[in-house]
PyMOL commands that place a pseudoatom at each C-alpha (Angstrom):
pseudoatom trace, name=CA, resn=ARG, resi=1, chain=A, elem=C, hetatm=0, pos=[6.488, -12.201, -0.678]
pseudoatom trace, name=CA, resn=THR, resi=2, chain=A, elem=C, hetatm=0, pos=[4.118, -11.986, 2.518]
pseudoatom trace, name=CA, resn=ALA, resi=3, chain=A, elem=C, hetatm=0, pos=[0.446, -11.601, 2.929]
pseudoatom trace, name=CA, resn=THR, resi=4, chain=A, elem=C, hetatm=0, pos=[1.208, -8.484, 4.863]
pseudoatom trace, name=CA, resn=PRO, resi=5, chain=A, elem=C, hetatm=0, pos=[1.887, -5.837, 2.217]
pseudoatom trace, name=CA, resn=PHE, resi=6, chain=A, elem=C, hetatm=0, pos=[-1.142, -7.356, 0.240]
pseudoatom trace, name=CA, resn=VAL, resi=7, chain=A, elem=C, hetatm=0, pos=[-3.492, -6.691, 3.117]
pseudoatom trace, name=CA, resn=LEU, resi=8, chain=A, elem=C, hetatm=0, pos=[-2.312, -3.062, 3.586]
pseudoatom trace, name=CA, resn=ALA, resi=9, chain=A, elem=C, hetatm=0, pos=[-2.616, -2.521, -0.417]
pseudoatom trace, name=CA, resn=ILE, resi=10, chain=A, elem=C, hetatm=0, pos=[-6.354, -3.472, -0.230]
pseudoatom trace, name=CA, resn=ILE, resi=11, chain=A, elem=C, hetatm=0, pos=[-7.435, -1.829, 2.757]
pseudoatom trace, name=CA, resn=PRO, resi=12, chain=A, elem=C, hetatm=0, pos=[-7.843, 1.656, 1.140]
pseudoatom trace, name=CA, resn=ALA, resi=13, chain=A, elem=C, hetatm=0, pos=[-9.950, -0.032, -1.918]
pseudoatom trace, name=CA, resn=MET, resi=14, chain=A, elem=C, hetatm=0, pos=[-12.028, -1.928, 0.622]
pseudoatom trace, name=CA, resn=PHE, resi=15, chain=A, elem=C, hetatm=0, pos=[-12.714, 1.219, 2.372]
pseudoatom trace, name=CA, resn=GLY, resi=16, chain=A, elem=C, hetatm=0, pos=[-13.581, 2.991, -0.607]
pseudoatom trace, name=CA, resn=MET, resi=17, chain=A, elem=C, hetatm=0, pos=[-15.941, 0.173, -1.623]
pseudoatom trace, name=CA, resn=LEU, resi=18, chain=A, elem=C, hetatm=0, pos=[-17.962, 0.285, 1.565]
pseudoatom trace, name=CA, resn=ALA, resi=19, chain=A, elem=C, hetatm=0, pos=[-17.698, 4.267, 1.414]
pseudoatom trace, name=CA, resn=GLY, resi=20, chain=A, elem=C, hetatm=0, pos=[-19.203, 4.307, -2.193]
pseudoatom trace, name=CA, resn=ILE, resi=21, chain=A, elem=C, hetatm=0, pos=[-21.968, 1.614, -1.202]
pseudoatom trace, name=CA, resn=THR, resi=22, chain=A, elem=C, hetatm=0, pos=[-22.826, 3.744, 1.840]
pseudoatom trace, name=CA, resn=ALA, resi=23, chain=A, elem=C, hetatm=0, pos=[-23.328, 6.855, -0.082]
pseudoatom trace, name=CA, resn=GLY, resi=24, chain=A, elem=C, hetatm=0, pos=[-25.136, 5.176, -3.102]
pseudoatom trace, name=CA, resn=VAL, resi=25, chain=A, elem=C, hetatm=0, pos=[-27.689, 3.941, -0.448]
pseudoatom trace, name=CA, resn=ALA, resi=26, chain=A, elem=C, hetatm=0, pos=[-27.919, 7.341, 1.522]
pseudoatom trace, name=CA, resn=VAL, resi=27, chain=A, elem=C, hetatm=0, pos=[-28.347, 9.451, -1.789]
pseudoatom trace, name=CA, resn=LEU, resi=28, chain=A, elem=C, hetatm=0, pos=[-30.186, 7.054, -4.103]
pseudoatom trace, name=CA, resn=GLY, resi=29, chain=A, elem=C, hetatm=0, pos=[-32.253, 5.158, -1.510]
pseudoatom trace, name=CA, resn=GLY, resi=30, chain=A, elem=C, hetatm=0, pos=[-30.568, 1.806, -2.754]
pseudoatom trace, name=CA, resn=LEU, resi=31, chain=A, elem=C, hetatm=0, pos=[-28.065, 0.156, -5.075]
pseudoatom trace, name=CA, resn=ASP, resi=32, chain=A, elem=C, hetatm=0, pos=[-28.797, -2.366, -7.727]
pseudoatom trace, name=CA, resn=GLY, resi=33, chain=A, elem=C, hetatm=0, pos=[-26.656, -5.788, -7.264]
pseudoatom trace, name=CA, resn=LEU, resi=34, chain=A, elem=C, hetatm=0, pos=[-25.021, -5.168, -10.652]
pseudoatom trace, name=CA, resn=SER, resi=35, chain=A, elem=C, hetatm=0, pos=[-24.282, -1.550, -9.667]
pseudoatom trace, name=CA, resn=ILE, resi=36, chain=A, elem=C, hetatm=0, pos=[-22.380, -3.024, -6.585]
pseudoatom trace, name=CA, resn=ALA, resi=37, chain=A, elem=C, hetatm=0, pos=[-20.684, -5.493, -8.733]
pseudoatom trace, name=CA, resn=PHE, resi=38, chain=A, elem=C, hetatm=0, pos=[-19.279, -3.034, -11.476]
pseudoatom trace, name=CA, resn=GLY, resi=39, chain=A, elem=C, hetatm=0, pos=[-18.586, -0.457, -8.806]
pseudoatom trace, name=CA, resn=ALA, resi=40, chain=A, elem=C, hetatm=0, pos=[-16.023, -2.829, -7.223]
pseudoatom trace, name=CA, resn=ALA, resi=41, chain=A, elem=C, hetatm=0, pos=[-14.066, -3.271, -10.307]
pseudoatom trace, name=CA, resn=LEU, resi=42, chain=A, elem=C, hetatm=0, pos=[-14.372, 0.563, -10.882]
pseudoatom trace, name=CA, resn=THR, resi=43, chain=A, elem=C, hetatm=0, pos=[-13.153, 1.246, -7.486]
pseudoatom trace, name=CA, resn=GLY, resi=44, chain=A, elem=C, hetatm=0, pos=[-10.546, -1.461, -7.411]
pseudoatom trace, name=CA, resn=VAL, resi=45, chain=A, elem=C, hetatm=0, pos=[-8.139, 1.050, -9.550]
pseudoatom trace, name=CA, resn=ALA, resi=46, chain=A, elem=C, hetatm=0, pos=[-7.585, 2.665, -5.822]
pseudoatom trace, name=CA, resn=ILE, resi=47, chain=A, elem=C, hetatm=0, pos=[-5.399, -0.328, -5.060]
pseudoatom trace, name=CA, resn=ASP, resi=48, chain=A, elem=C, hetatm=0, pos=[-2.717, 1.561, -7.324]
pseudoatom trace, name=CA, resn=TYR, resi=49, chain=A, elem=C, hetatm=0, pos=[-2.460, 4.482, -4.784]
pseudoatom trace, name=CA, resn=SER, resi=50, chain=A, elem=C, hetatm=0, pos=[-1.695, 2.272, -1.911]
pseudoatom trace, name=CA, resn=ILE, resi=51, chain=A, elem=C, hetatm=0, pos=[0.802, 0.080, -3.830]
pseudoatom trace, name=CA, resn=HIS, resi=52, chain=A, elem=C, hetatm=0, pos=[2.559, 3.210, -5.103]
pseudoatom trace, name=CA, resn=VAL, resi=53, chain=A, elem=C, hetatm=0, pos=[2.891, 4.257, -1.393]
pseudoatom trace, name=CA, resn=ILE, resi=54, chain=A, elem=C, hetatm=0, pos=[3.975, 0.810, -0.042]
pseudoatom trace, name=CA, resn=ASN, resi=55, chain=A, elem=C, hetatm=0, pos=[6.846, 0.622, -2.898]
pseudoatom trace, name=CA, resn=HIS, resi=56, chain=A, elem=C, hetatm=0, pos=[8.150, 3.982, -2.600]
pseudoatom trace, name=CA, resn=HIS, resi=57, chain=A, elem=C, hetatm=0, pos=[8.386, 3.612, 1.077]
pseudoatom trace, name=CA, resn=ALA, resi=58, chain=A, elem=C, hetatm=0, pos=[10.060, 0.470, 0.445]
pseudoatom trace, name=CA, resn=LEU, resi=59, chain=A, elem=C, hetatm=0, pos=[12.596, 1.908, -1.932]
pseudoatom trace, name=CA, resn=SER, resi=60, chain=A, elem=C, hetatm=0, pos=[13.296, 5.516, -1.208]
pseudoatom trace, name=CA, resn=ASP, resi=61, chain=A, elem=C, hetatm=0, pos=[15.397, 7.035, 1.447]
pseudoatom trace, name=CA, resn=ASP, resi=62, chain=A, elem=C, hetatm=0, pos=[12.570, 8.762, 3.097]
pseudoatom trace, name=CA, resn=ARG, resi=63, chain=A, elem=C, hetatm=0, pos=[13.036, 8.599, 6.660]
pseudoatom trace, name=CA, resn=SER, resi=64, chain=A, elem=C, hetatm=0, pos=[8.982, 7.672, 7.508]
pseudoatom trace, name=CA, resn=ALA, resi=65, chain=A, elem=C, hetatm=0, pos=[5.902, 6.822, 5.677]
pseudoatom trace, name=CA, resn=GLU, resi=66, chain=A, elem=C, hetatm=0, pos=[4.553, 10.156, 6.378]
pseudoatom trace, name=CA, resn=ASP, resi=67, chain=A, elem=C, hetatm=0, pos=[7.418, 11.599, 4.395]
pseudoatom trace, name=CA, resn=SER, resi=68, chain=A, elem=C, hetatm=0, pos=[6.843, 9.279, 1.435]
pseudoatom trace, name=CA, resn=VAL, resi=69, chain=A, elem=C, hetatm=0, pos=[3.134, 10.270, 1.386]
pseudoatom trace, name=CA, resn=ARG, resi=70, chain=A, elem=C, hetatm=0, pos=[3.898, 14.002, 1.671]
pseudoatom trace, name=CA, resn=ARG, resi=71, chain=A, elem=C, hetatm=0, pos=[6.132, 13.326, -1.415]
pseudoatom trace, name=CA, resn=LEU, resi=72, chain=A, elem=C, hetatm=0, pos=[3.835, 11.271, -3.507]
pseudoatom trace, name=CA, resn=ALA, resi=73, chain=A, elem=C, hetatm=0, pos=[0.488, 13.287, -2.524]
pseudoatom trace, name=CA, resn=PRO, resi=74, chain=A, elem=C, hetatm=0, pos=[0.325, 15.782, -5.363]
pseudoatom trace, name=CA, resn=SER, resi=75, chain=A, elem=C, hetatm=0, pos=[0.757, 12.772, -8.134]
pseudoatom trace, name=CA, resn=LEU, resi=76, chain=A, elem=C, hetatm=0, pos=[-1.677, 10.544, -6.119]
pseudoatom trace, name=CA, resn=LEU, resi=77, chain=A, elem=C, hetatm=0, pos=[-4.461, 13.446, -5.882]
pseudoatom trace, name=CA, resn=LEU, resi=78, chain=A, elem=C, hetatm=0, pos=[-3.937, 14.270, -9.453]
pseudoatom trace, name=CA, resn=GLY, resi=79, chain=A, elem=C, hetatm=0, pos=[-4.438, 10.682, -10.503]
pseudoatom trace, name=CA, resn=ALA, resi=80, chain=A, elem=C, hetatm=0, pos=[-7.553, 10.459, -8.271]
pseudoatom trace, name=CA, resn=VAL, resi=81, chain=A, elem=C, hetatm=0, pos=[-8.937, 13.461, -9.197]
pseudoatom trace, name=CA, resn=THR, resi=82, chain=A, elem=C, hetatm=0, pos=[-8.676, 12.718, -12.924]
pseudoatom trace, name=CA, resn=THR, resi=83, chain=A, elem=C, hetatm=0, pos=[-10.546, 9.301, -12.225]
pseudoatom trace, name=CA, resn=MET, resi=84, chain=A, elem=C, hetatm=0, pos=[-13.374, 10.749, -10.510]
pseudoatom trace, name=CA, resn=ALA, resi=85, chain=A, elem=C, hetatm=0, pos=[-13.847, 13.400, -13.196]
pseudoatom trace, name=CA, resn=SER, resi=86, chain=A, elem=C, hetatm=0, pos=[-14.317, 10.643, -15.705]
pseudoatom trace, name=CA, resn=PHE, resi=87, chain=A, elem=C, hetatm=0, pos=[-16.795, 9.074, -13.749]
pseudoatom trace, name=CA, resn=ALA, resi=88, chain=A, elem=C, hetatm=0, pos=[-18.690, 12.229, -13.027]
pseudoatom trace, name=CA, resn=GLY, resi=89, chain=A, elem=C, hetatm=0, pos=[-19.848, 11.601, -16.653]
pseudoatom trace, name=CA, resn=LEU, resi=90, chain=A, elem=C, hetatm=0, pos=[-21.991, 8.781, -15.543]
pseudoatom trace, name=CA, resn=LEU, resi=91, chain=A, elem=C, hetatm=0, pos=[-23.986, 11.341, -13.404]
pseudoatom trace, name=CA, resn=MET, resi=92, chain=A, elem=C, hetatm=0, pos=[-25.218, 13.284, -16.397]
pseudoatom trace, name=CA, resn=THR, resi=93, chain=A, elem=C, hetatm=0, pos=[-27.051, 10.389, -18.044]
pseudoatom trace, name=CA, resn=THR, resi=94, chain=A, elem=C, hetatm=0, pos=[-30.642, 9.205, -17.790]
pseudoatom trace, name=CA, resn=SER, resi=95, chain=A, elem=C, hetatm=0, pos=[-29.923, 5.614, -16.722]
pseudoatom trace, name=CA, resn=PRO, resi=96, chain=A, elem=C, hetatm=0, pos=[-30.201, 4.959, -13.186]
pseudoatom trace, name=CA, resn=ALA, resi=97, chain=A, elem=C, hetatm=0, pos=[-27.654, 2.101, -13.211]
pseudoatom trace, name=CA, resn=PHE, resi=98, chain=A, elem=C, hetatm=0, pos=[-25.332, 4.471, -14.596]
pseudoatom trace, name=CA, resn=ARG, resi=99, chain=A, elem=C, hetatm=0, pos=[-25.909, 7.016, -12.150]
pseudoatom trace, name=CA, resn=GLU, resi=100, chain=A, elem=C, hetatm=0, pos=[-25.588, 4.465, -9.321]
pseudoatom trace, name=CA, resn=LEU, resi=101, chain=A, elem=C, hetatm=0, pos=[-22.039, 3.567, -10.538]
pseudoatom trace, name=CA, resn=GLY, resi=102, chain=A, elem=C, hetatm=0, pos=[-21.071, 7.157, -10.640]
pseudoatom trace, name=CA, resn=VAL, resi=103, chain=A, elem=C, hetatm=0, pos=[-22.097, 7.978, -7.450]
pseudoatom trace, name=CA, resn=LEU, resi=104, chain=A, elem=C, hetatm=0, pos=[-20.371, 4.607, -5.847]
pseudoatom trace, name=CA, resn=SER, resi=105, chain=A, elem=C, hetatm=0, pos=[-17.282, 5.326, -8.133]
pseudoatom trace, name=CA, resn=ILE, resi=106, chain=A, elem=C, hetatm=0, pos=[-16.887, 8.928, -7.326]
pseudoatom trace, name=CA, resn=VAL, resi=107, chain=A, elem=C, hetatm=0, pos=[-17.408, 8.625, -3.528]
pseudoatom trace, name=CA, resn=GLY, resi=108, chain=A, elem=C, hetatm=0, pos=[-15.247, 5.019, -3.379]
pseudoatom trace, name=CA, resn=ILE, resi=109, chain=A, elem=C, hetatm=0, pos=[-12.190, 6.809, -5.018]
pseudoatom trace, name=CA, resn=ALA, resi=110, chain=A, elem=C, hetatm=0, pos=[-12.328, 10.038, -2.845]
pseudoatom trace, name=CA, resn=ALA, resi=111, chain=A, elem=C, hetatm=0, pos=[-12.587, 7.685, 0.370]
pseudoatom trace, name=CA, resn=ALA, resi=112, chain=A, elem=C, hetatm=0, pos=[-9.760, 5.546, -0.877]
pseudoatom trace, name=CA, resn=ILE, resi=113, chain=A, elem=C, hetatm=0, pos=[-7.357, 8.331, -1.741]
pseudoatom trace, name=CA, resn=SER, resi=114, chain=A, elem=C, hetatm=0, pos=[-8.053, 9.664, 1.906]
pseudoatom trace, name=CA, resn=ALA, resi=115, chain=A, elem=C, hetatm=0, pos=[-7.618, 6.170, 3.574]
pseudoatom trace, name=CA, resn=THR, resi=116, chain=A, elem=C, hetatm=0, pos=[-4.275, 5.742, 1.431]
pseudoatom trace, name=CA, resn=LEU, resi=117, chain=A, elem=C, hetatm=0, pos=[-2.914, 9.328, 2.649]
pseudoatom trace, name=CA, resn=LEU, resi=118, chain=A, elem=C, hetatm=0, pos=[-4.155, 9.385, 6.118]
pseudoatom trace, name=CA, resn=VAL, resi=119, chain=A, elem=C, hetatm=0, pos=[-4.485, 6.007, 7.334]
pseudoatom trace, name=CA, resn=LEU, resi=120, chain=A, elem=C, hetatm=0, pos=[-1.988, 3.527, 5.374]
pseudoatom trace, name=CA, resn=PRO, resi=121, chain=A, elem=C, hetatm=0, pos=[1.195, 5.402, 6.944]
pseudoatom trace, name=CA, resn=ALA, resi=122, chain=A, elem=C, hetatm=0, pos=[0.254, 4.194, 10.474]
pseudoatom trace, name=CA, resn=PHE, resi=123, chain=A, elem=C, hetatm=0, pos=[0.575, 0.740, 9.259]
pseudoatom trace, name=CA, resn=LEU, resi=124, chain=A, elem=C, hetatm=0, pos=[4.182, 1.242, 7.527]
pseudoatom trace, name=CA, resn=ARG, resi=125, chain=A, elem=C, hetatm=0, pos=[6.127, 1.634, 10.295]
pseudoatom trace, name=CA, resn=ARG, resi=126, chain=A, elem=C, hetatm=0, pos=[8.499, -1.212, 9.593]
pseudoatom trace, name=CA, resn=ARG, resi=127, chain=A, elem=C, hetatm=0, pos=[10.610, -1.004, 6.502]
pseudoatom trace, name=CA, resn=ARG, resi=128, chain=A, elem=C, hetatm=0, pos=[10.559, -4.120, 4.513]
pseudoatom trace, name=CA, resn=ARG, resi=129, chain=A, elem=C, hetatm=0, pos=[13.344, -5.951, 2.409]
pseudoatom trace, name=CA, resn=VAL, resi=130, chain=A, elem=C, hetatm=0, pos=[13.092, -5.568, -0.896]
pseudoatom trace, name=CA, resn=PRO, resi=131, chain=A, elem=C, hetatm=0, pos=[13.854, -8.360, -3.223]
pseudoatom trace, name=CA, resn=ALA, resi=132, chain=A, elem=C, hetatm=0, pos=[16.940, -7.703, -5.531]
pseudoatom trace, name=CA, resn=LEU, resi=133, chain=A, elem=C, hetatm=0, pos=[15.037, -7.803, -8.958]
pseudoatom trace, name=CA, resn=SER, resi=134, chain=A, elem=C, hetatm=0, pos=[12.372, -5.465, -7.683]
pseudoatom trace, name=CA, resn=ARG, resi=135, chain=A, elem=C, hetatm=0, pos=[15.083, -3.110, -6.444]
pseudoatom trace, name=CA, resn=TRP, resi=136, chain=A, elem=C, hetatm=0, pos=[16.761, -3.502, -10.191]
pseudoatom trace, name=CA, resn=VAL, resi=137, chain=A, elem=C, hetatm=0, pos=[13.756, -2.799, -11.944]
pseudoatom trace, name=CA, resn=ALA, resi=138, chain=A, elem=C, hetatm=0, pos=[12.946, -0.002, -9.787]
pseudoatom trace, name=CA, resn=GLY, resi=139, chain=A, elem=C, hetatm=0, pos=[16.417, 1.466, -10.822]
pseudoatom trace, name=CA, resn=ARG, resi=140, chain=A, elem=C, hetatm=0, pos=[15.702, 1.251, -14.460]
pseudoatom trace, name=CA, resn=LEU, resi=141, chain=A, elem=C, hetatm=0, pos=[12.425, 2.717, -14.127]
pseudoatom trace, name=CA, resn=GLN, resi=142, chain=A, elem=C, hetatm=0, pos=[13.936, 5.656, -11.963]
pseudoatom trace, name=CA, resn=ALA, resi=143, chain=A, elem=C, hetatm=0, pos=[16.694, 6.134, -14.880]
pseudoatom trace, name=CA, resn=GLY, resi=144, chain=A, elem=C, hetatm=0, pos=[14.072, 6.364, -17.377]
pseudoatom trace, name=CA, resn=VAL, resi=145, chain=A, elem=C, hetatm=0, pos=[12.192, 8.978, -15.824]
pseudoatom trace, name=CA, resn=GLY, resi=146, chain=A, elem=C, hetatm=0, pos=[15.261, 11.007, -15.236]
pseudoatom trace, name=CA, resn=VAL, resi=147, chain=A, elem=C, hetatm=0, pos=[15.955, 10.831, -19.031]
pseudoatom trace, name=CA, resn=LEU, resi=148, chain=A, elem=C, hetatm=0, pos=[12.563, 12.280, -19.432]
pseudoatom trace, name=CA, resn=ALA, resi=149, chain=A, elem=C, hetatm=0, pos=[12.849, 14.787, -16.859]
pseudoatom trace, name=CA, resn=GLY, resi=150, chain=A, elem=C, hetatm=0, pos=[15.800, 16.087, -19.273]
pseudoatom trace, name=CA, resn=ARG, resi=151, chain=A, elem=C, hetatm=0, pos=[13.440, 16.575, -22.112]
pseudoatom trace, name=CA, resn=ARG, resi=152, chain=A, elem=C, hetatm=0, pos=[11.132, 18.923, -20.455]
pseudoatom trace, name=CA, resn=ARG, resi=153, chain=A, elem=C, hetatm=0, pos=[10.775, 20.688, -23.725]
pseudoatom trace, name=CA, resn=SER, resi=154, chain=A, elem=C, hetatm=0, pos=[9.976, 17.659, -25.947]
pseudoatom trace, name=CA, resn=LEU, resi=155, chain=A, elem=C, hetatm=0, pos=[7.383, 16.635, -23.653]
pseudoatom trace, name=CA, resn=ALA, resi=156, chain=A, elem=C, hetatm=0, pos=[5.758, 20.093, -23.507]
pseudoatom trace, name=CA, resn=ALA, resi=157, chain=A, elem=C, hetatm=0, pos=[5.698, 19.936, -27.471]
pseudoatom trace, name=CA, resn=PHE, resi=158, chain=A, elem=C, hetatm=0, pos=[4.037, 16.442, -27.286]
pseudoatom trace, name=CA, resn=THR, resi=159, chain=A, elem=C, hetatm=0, pos=[1.391, 17.531, -24.779]
pseudoatom trace, name=CA, resn=LEU, resi=160, chain=A, elem=C, hetatm=0, pos=[0.716, 20.666, -26.967]
pseudoatom trace, name=CA, resn=GLY, resi=161, chain=A, elem=C, hetatm=0, pos=[0.461, 18.445, -29.938]
pseudoatom trace, name=CA, resn=VAL, resi=162, chain=A, elem=C, hetatm=0, pos=[-2.427, 16.380, -28.379]
pseudoatom trace, name=CA, resn=THR, resi=163, chain=A, elem=C, hetatm=0, pos=[-4.129, 19.198, -26.894]
pseudoatom trace, name=CA, resn=ILE, resi=164, chain=A, elem=C, hetatm=0, pos=[-4.439, 20.858, -30.463]
pseudoatom trace, name=CA, resn=LEU, resi=165, chain=A, elem=C, hetatm=0, pos=[-5.723, 17.520, -31.866]
pseudoatom trace, name=CA, resn=ALA, resi=166, chain=A, elem=C, hetatm=0, pos=[-8.181, 17.182, -29.008]
pseudoatom trace, name=CA, resn=ALA, resi=167, chain=A, elem=C, hetatm=0, pos=[-9.312, 20.669, -29.892]
pseudoatom trace, name=CA, resn=LEU, resi=168, chain=A, elem=C, hetatm=0, pos=[-9.951, 19.893, -33.730]
pseudoatom trace, name=CA, resn=ALA, resi=169, chain=A, elem=C, hetatm=0, pos=[-11.748, 17.005, -32.660]
pseudoatom trace, name=CA, resn=LEU, resi=170, chain=A, elem=C, hetatm=0, pos=[-14.066, 18.587, -30.308]
pseudoatom trace, name=CA, resn=PRO, resi=171, chain=A, elem=C, hetatm=0, pos=[-16.452, 20.163, -32.727]
pseudoatom trace, name=CA, resn=ARG, resi=172, chain=A, elem=C, hetatm=0, pos=[-17.211, 16.416, -34.216]
pseudoatom trace, name=CA, resn=LEU, resi=173, chain=A, elem=C, hetatm=0, pos=[-18.153, 15.065, -30.625]
pseudoatom trace, name=CA, resn=ARG, resi=174, chain=A, elem=C, hetatm=0, pos=[-21.891, 14.125, -30.524]
pseudoatom trace, name=CA, resn=TRP, resi=175, chain=A, elem=C, hetatm=0, pos=[-23.586, 13.494, -27.144]
pseudoatom trace, name=CA, resn=VAL, resi=176, chain=A, elem=C, hetatm=0, pos=[-25.575, 10.099, -27.400]
pseudoatom trace, name=CA, resn=ASP, resi=177, chain=A, elem=C, hetatm=0, pos=[-27.893, 9.242, -24.359]
pseudoatom trace, name=CA, resn=ASP, resi=178, chain=A, elem=C, hetatm=0, pos=[-29.338, 6.161, -26.039]
pseudoatom trace, name=CA, resn=LEU, resi=179, chain=A, elem=C, hetatm=0, pos=[-27.353, 3.205, -25.611]
pseudoatom trace, name=CA, resn=SER, resi=180, chain=A, elem=C, hetatm=0, pos=[-28.977, 1.495, -28.497]
pseudoatom trace, name=CA, resn=ARG, resi=181, chain=A, elem=C, hetatm=0, pos=[-27.531, 4.048, -30.650]
pseudoatom trace, name=CA, resn=LEU, resi=182, chain=A, elem=C, hetatm=0, pos=[-24.083, 3.339, -29.561]
pseudoatom trace, name=CA, resn=GLY, resi=183, chain=A, elem=C, hetatm=0, pos=[-23.774, 0.345, -31.943]
pseudoatom trace, name=CA, resn=ASN, resi=184, chain=A, elem=C, hetatm=0, pos=[-24.752, -0.075, -35.505]
pseudoatom trace, name=CA, resn=ALA, resi=185, chain=A, elem=C, hetatm=0, pos=[-26.421, -3.392, -36.503]
pseudoatom trace, name=CA, resn=ASP, resi=186, chain=A, elem=C, hetatm=0, pos=[-24.487, -5.136, -39.302]
pseudoatom trace, name=CA, resn=PRO, resi=187, chain=A, elem=C, hetatm=0, pos=[-26.957, -4.706, -42.457]
pseudoatom trace, name=CA, resn=ARG, resi=188, chain=A, elem=C, hetatm=0, pos=[-26.031, -8.226, -43.492]
pseudoatom trace, name=CA, resn=LEU, resi=189, chain=A, elem=C, hetatm=0, pos=[-27.165, -9.642, -40.124]
pseudoatom trace, name=CA, resn=ILE, resi=190, chain=A, elem=C, hetatm=0, pos=[-30.372, -7.888, -40.518]
pseudoatom trace, name=CA, resn=GLN, resi=191, chain=A, elem=C, hetatm=0, pos=[-31.222, -9.042, -43.851]
pseudoatom trace, name=CA, resn=GLU, resi=192, chain=A, elem=C, hetatm=0, pos=[-30.420, -12.751, -42.636]
pseudoatom trace, name=CA, resn=ASP, resi=193, chain=A, elem=C, hetatm=0, pos=[-32.645, -12.151, -39.645]
pseudoatom trace, name=CA, resn=VAL, resi=194, chain=A, elem=C, hetatm=0, pos=[-35.417, -11.200, -41.908]
pseudoatom trace, name=CA, resn=ARG, resi=195, chain=A, elem=C, hetatm=0, pos=[-35.153, -14.113, -44.281]
pseudoatom trace, name=CA, resn=VAL, resi=196, chain=A, elem=C, hetatm=0, pos=[-35.018, -16.555, -41.374]
pseudoatom trace, name=CA, resn=ARG, resi=197, chain=A, elem=C, hetatm=0, pos=[-38.173, -14.912, -39.799]
pseudoatom trace, name=CA, resn=SER, resi=198, chain=A, elem=C, hetatm=0, pos=[-39.813, -14.968, -43.137]
pseudoatom trace, name=CA, resn=ARG, resi=199, chain=A, elem=C, hetatm=0, pos=[-39.637, -18.903, -42.959]
pseudoatom trace, name=CA, resn=LEU, resi=200, chain=A, elem=C, hetatm=0, pos=[-40.903, -19.284, -39.786]
pseudoatom trace, name=CA, resn=PRO, resi=201, chain=A, elem=C, hetatm=0, pos=[-44.806, -19.652, -38.542]
pseudoatom trace, name=CA, resn=LEU, resi=202, chain=A, elem=C, hetatm=0, pos=[-46.134, -16.311, -37.209]
pseudoatom trace, name=CA, resn=PHE, resi=203, chain=A, elem=C, hetatm=0, pos=[-46.344, -17.005, -33.581]
pseudoatom trace, name=CA, resn=GLU, resi=204, chain=A, elem=C, hetatm=0, pos=[-44.200, -15.856, -30.599]
pseudoatom trace, name=CA, resn=THR, resi=205, chain=A, elem=C, hetatm=0, pos=[-40.604, -16.319, -31.228]
pseudoatom trace, name=CA, resn=GLY, resi=206, chain=A, elem=C, hetatm=0, pos=[-39.996, -17.560, -27.757]
pseudoatom trace, name=CA, resn=ARG, resi=207, chain=A, elem=C, hetatm=0, pos=[-42.436, -20.570, -28.293]
pseudoatom trace, name=CA, resn=PHE, resi=208, chain=A, elem=C, hetatm=0, pos=[-39.997, -21.458, -31.258]
pseudoatom trace, name=CA, resn=VAL, resi=209, chain=A, elem=C, hetatm=0, pos=[-36.830, -21.181, -29.242]
for i in range(1, 209): cmd.bond("trace and resi %d" % i, "trace and resi %d" % (i + 1))
show_as sticks, trace
zoom trace
């Protein structure tokens, strides 16, 4: 309920954004304004890492923020690496804008997770009071995780099932590098467009508009 946790939460995300822009300028020679705008939204997912650390430190019995970070590091790194892997696909496209987004996002996420693990703990020296409702919700979530932890075989079976379905669907995937082919126009709209154009004089349609 104070501004301090909010500021602490956005520090890694802001650090990641600045690092991503710097990398984009250094590697690609410059960034488009739209790439920076969309890149800010993509790297904004990094705020989840710092929020997770702040909440865990406030609710856990860890002696220090460093202990909390040490406990959370494997999970946070897994989340960051999978996010960067998903953005890596943007680097494979022929679109310069997508490549800009890929560089900005990958470097931004890497910088943000680094700031979360290495810099943020230094600002969490004082443990803050947790509202009763927040502590109650956290308790219920912890109980739910405990239930899942006791059903590891079921979770393993579910994961195996999803993996099998993905393997069966993999041969049906097609690589499309043309954005115009990603959407199919409605045939009725095409016919309507032809009908309307046939009733207009044969001059530049921009003048008509």
